[in-house]
Every structure is written in C-alpha cells, then in structure tokens.
N, C-alpha and C positions, 0 to 999 in steps of 0.2 A: 466436882459431884458430891455434896456432904450426906454420910450418913450415919447409923446409931455407932456406938463403940462399939456393940456386941458384933453387929457385921462385920466391920472396919478389921477385927482380929480373925474372923472365919477367913475375908476374902485376903489379907494380909499373909495367915496361915496358910493356904491353897498356892498362893502364889511363890513362895519360898519354898513349898513342899515340889514344885516343877520347873524351879528355878536352881536345883542345885549346882554348887560349883561356880558361881556365878556373882560378881560383884551386882549390888545393887543399891543405888545410892540414895541414903537419906529424903534427897528431896523429889524421887520419885514417888515416894509414898505420900510425901506431905503436898505435890501438887495433884497427883491422885484423888487423895480423899480430902483435899484444901481442911487440914488439918496444921496445926501449929507443931512446929522439932519436936518441943517437948512433950506432945502428946503419942508420937511417931517412938520418940526414944522410951517412953513408957509400954505402950503397946510390944514393941520390940523386946524389954525385958523378958516380959508374961510368958509371950512363946518361949523365945529362948531356956528360960526356965524350965517349962512344958516340955521341950523338947529332951532336955536334958533327963528330967524325970520320968520320962514314957521310952524311953529309948531310941527317941526318935533321930539321933543326930545332934550335930552341935551347929548353933548359932553366933558365927565369929563376927565381931563388930569391928572395924576398920576404921581408925580415927583421921582424921584432918577433913580437908575443904574437899577432900574425891572421895572423902569414906564411906561407908555404908555398912551393910551388912552380908556375911558369905554362908550358904548352909551347905554342910558336910555331912551327907548322910551316911550312916552307921547303923550297924544292928549290936546287940549288947551278947559278949560270948554266948552265954545262959539261952539265952532267944536261939541264938545261930545252932547250937549243939542241939536241940528240943527238936530245931527243923532238919536236921541235918538227918538224927536218929530216925526219925518220922518217915524221912525216903531211904534211910537203908530199910527199914519194915516193908514197905510199898516195892522197893528191887527186888524185895527176898521172895515175890510172889508165885508161885511153883508154876503158874500159868503165863510168865511170863519166859520160858525156854524157847527160843526157836531151834530150829535142826542147822547144826553144826555146835551147837552150844554157845550160840548170840542171845542177847539178852535184849527184849522189848522195852525200848524206852521213849518211843516215838507220843505216848499219852501224856507222858511228863513233861514231856518240852513241849507240851502243846498247850498246856496248861494256865492261863494268865497267872493266877494267884500264884502258883511255883512257881514261873518266873520272874516273878518279883523276889520272891524271896531268896532263890538263887544268885537274882542280880546285888539285890543287900547284901547277901554272904560273900559275896568274891570283892564286891565294891569296896565291902569295909576292912581287907587284906591291903589295899590300896591308899590309906585315908592318906599318907604324908607323901606321896608319889607323884610327879609331875608325869600324867600318860596325856599325848598328845589323838592316838588311835586307840580302836579296840580291831582285833584284827583274828576272824578265824576261819575255816574252810567249808565250803557249802554242801551238804546242806545243813546239816543237823546241828552245827554250832552255830546257825543265826540266829534262833529264839534266843539263846543263853547272851551271842555277841550282843544281840539286840536291846536285853536288861540290863546287861553291864552299862554298855555306853550311855544309857537313859539316868541314871545313879552319875555317873561321871560326867555325863553331861559335854561326851563327845561325840564323835563319829565313828562307826564304825567299817569297816571293808571286810568284803567278802573274796576269798584267794579258791580260785576254780580250776578243775583236773580239765577239763575242755574249752576250748576255744568259743568265745559267742563275740558275733559282728558288733554288738552295741559294746562292748568296751573300748572297743576303738584300740589304740595299740597298748600291746601289754608288754613284763618282762615276766621271763619262767626259767626256772629251775627243775633241772633234776635232782630225785632224792633219790632213796633208800628204803623202801617199806620196811618199817621196824621188825612185823612178823610174817609177812612173806619172801622177805629179801628182794625184792622185784626192783627194777629200776624204773619210776613213774616221773609224772611230771606236773608240773602247780603252776598256777600265773596269775598274774597281778595286775591290771587296768593302771598305765602308768600314773593316770588322773587322781589313780585313788587314795594314793600316799604321797605326802608332802616331802621333800628330801631332809631330812635332820629329825624325823618326829622319834617320839618318845611313845613305842609301842608293847600294847599287852594283848597279850593272846590266851584267848578261851576257847577251849573246843569240850564234843562233849563226850568225846569216849576216846578213851589210851590205850594201846598195849604194848607194842613194841617203843614208840613213840618216832617215827619215823615222817609223819604228818606233820608233828609239830616243829621237827627238826626242817623239814621244807619249809615251813614258814618260818622259822631261824634265819634259815638262807636267803629268804625272799628280801625280810629285811636288811639283811647287811647291802643286798643288790641296793637298797635304793638310799643305801647311807644313813639309814635309819638306827635306831636305840631298841634296845627289846629290854622293856621293862620287866616283867616276869612271864610267867607262864600258867593257868588256873585250868585244870579238866574237870568236867561234873563228876565223870566216873573212870577209873583205873579199872584193871586186871593184873591180876598178878601173872608174872611173865616167865620163862624158866629160862631162855636167854639172855643173851644183854643186852640192856634196854639204853637205846642212843640219847636220850635225853633224861639227865636227871636231876638237874635245879628246878622244880614244879613243885605245885601245889593241887590238890585231889580234894573234894566234897566227899568221896566214897570211894571204896575199895570191895571192886568184886571180889571176894578170895576164893569162891570154889564153885565150880558147875558141876553138881551131879548131873550127866544126861539119864544115867539109869533110873534114878530115884526124881532126879524132876527139882534137886535139892539147889536153890541157888541163894549163898552165904554172902552178904554183902555186910561191910564193918562202917565204921566213917577211916576219911581219908587221913592225909598226914595234915589237912588244912588246919587241924587245934595246936599240932603239934608246934605250928611257924609261927600262927598266928597270936598274938597277945591279947589278955583277958580286958574286955572294953568296960 
C-alpha cells in the first residue's frame, strides 16, 4: 500500500508505540508501505529523534539481517515526579477517608489516563530488566498490573484468595497477613505462569507486606524468579514489615480520623530510580 510519507510516518509511529519491547524488522515496514529500505531508515531516524526529544522512550536499532527496531517506553524523571506530586494531592483529599481509617483509591485506579501514567512510571524503573510476567492479587491490583503489562508487552497473572472453578488446577500457599497477623491463603492457576519465569509483582496498597510476601512464596512454588516489587501506595507501619525490598509511588504518612486530614508524600520510587 503506497502512501504519502507524512501518512507513513504517522502510521509507523502508531504501530511502534503500540508494540513496545518487540523487535520489528525493517522488512516489515518495507513490505507494508511498498517503500525502499533507505526511505524507511530515514523515517525511523526521524521517529527516534522525536521520541527522545519528547520523552516517549528510546527506539533502538538492531543491526544485521534479522535486525530492526525495538521501542522501550520510558518517562522522564521530572515528568514522573510531577505526576506523583499530583497524585499525592488527590490522595490527600479529605473526602477519601473511609470508616476505620482506610483511604479510598478506586476512582484513581479506574481512571484510564491515570492508569496509563502509573503504568509508564512503574515500567520506567525496569527498562533494563528481563521480565516475563506481571503478577498481582485480585482485585484492586488488576488495573495496575494491566497497565504495566501493556508497556512491558508481557502477560499479567492474577492471584486469588478464593477458588474459582474456571481456573482449573491451582497452586496455593498460606501466608501471614502483615497487619492482622492472621493466616490466610492465596492461589494461582497452574496454567497462568510458566516455570522459570521472571516476575514483576505490583499491587495497589501495602501495609505490613503480608500479601506481597504471599505472592513471593507463590513465585518460588513455580520455580520462578522475583525481579521486583512495586506498589502504588504504602502506609506507615508501626510493626515490623515483612517485605523491605520494594518501591512505592506514594506513601500515606498519616491519617487523622478526627480532623479527616490525610498526609500523602511521594514514596521511595525516586530514591531508587535514576534520573532519565
């Protein structure tokens, strides 16, 4: 299909953005647009330069007969910081306080635009890591896992606390809830995760770390490797947190149920993530 160069550039950009972490051969574009390889190479140079200047990520050229281009989404450090600061403000709103001192998150985790931003921020931390799957626990962690898996271009798997007949055979583990210290159970379908996979764990909220530690135990049952742990928000915890090697985007430092004041600050993400 022969088209104008301006149209070709737009179409190529759209394709590359929607296929992150995937090698696309130059011959694919040559055949698709019925254009010379030299013309396609010039187009890719323009796209690569624009991506870098606009902070979309990097477009890497792979040489050789089987070569092509790979797009790695990233978000500039300052852009990520502005987004997290904005999320801190929204999470500090007084009407988010629920009975028992809980903080309402569902509207944020149901906003497509915010989820895209959260996915980009978390993914940027793991650009140099090999990841085969993203893991979370039902239910509120699911939209975060989906956003992250999109930008990593890998599957996401959902750990459940109750049995579902549609899951087939499962692997289950018992774990200690970090906040209540109760023994609880979680399970994952045997078909969900391949043995030896490299897994990134994400979740919406962490207190004592028991749920995340349970997922860590499940990963070990599958003889898989834990690559990292990132949570959307954490709260200050007076006891001993079971998990200490993790990153968080937000930290709920204080909840005053009397005045309904919620104090939210950036998490430790920016302490461990280098500036891009």
